[in-house]
C-alpha positions, 0 to 999 in steps of 0.5 A, a space after each residue: 499499499 504505497 499509494 496515499 490515495 489507497 490508504 485514505 480510501 481504506 481508512 474511510 471505508 473502515 471508518 464508515 463500516 465500523 462506525 455503523 457497527 458501533 452505532 448499531 450496538 450502542 442503539 442496542 444498549 437502551 432496550 437491553 434489560 439484562 446485565 448479560 446483554 449489556 456485557 455482550 454489547 460492551 464487549 463487542 463495542 470494545 473489540 470493534 474499537 480495538 480492531 479498528 485502531 489496529 487496522 488504522 495503525 496498519 493502514 497508515 504505516 503498513 509493516 510486516 515487522 509491526 504485525 509481529 511486535 508485542 503490542 500487536 500480539 497482546 492486542 490480538 490476544 485481548 480481542 480473541 479473549 473478549 470474543 470468547 467471553 462475549 460468545 460464551 455469555 451469548 451461547 449460555 443465554 441463547 441456548 436456554 432461551 425460548 427464542 431458540 425454538 428451531 432445533 438448528 439454533 442450538 446446533 448453529 450456536 454450538 458450531 459458532 462457539 466451537 469455531 470461536 474457541 478454535 480461532 482463539 487457540 490458533 491466535 494464541 498459538 501463533 502469538 506464542 510461536 512468534 514471541 518464542 522465536 524472538 528474544 524479548 
């Protein structure tokens, strides 16, 4: 991404998309009456904001060396951990709710939860491998 115009385009596209997601999530806080719902929404908003900050940082000054740095590794681990916590809360509340009337709903929720755990494990493994190879 050597082109300045391309970088601006990426930044504008990210800002619009993630801004819309944050606004939609903030809109969902007011009707949420359960603490679990509010916790899920707040975790999602934090994960989106942190992901946006990381992508913005990488769009402004892209570097492969930055991707293997300790702050990016910690950020990826925090995002993955927050995602697992949010999906666990959602899974526990959704599967036991009457809205999960379709027999496929618990199956889909279970598959999504399993994929989230697998992705989190993969991220942590990659971070550990990169950090193990470097002298910190």
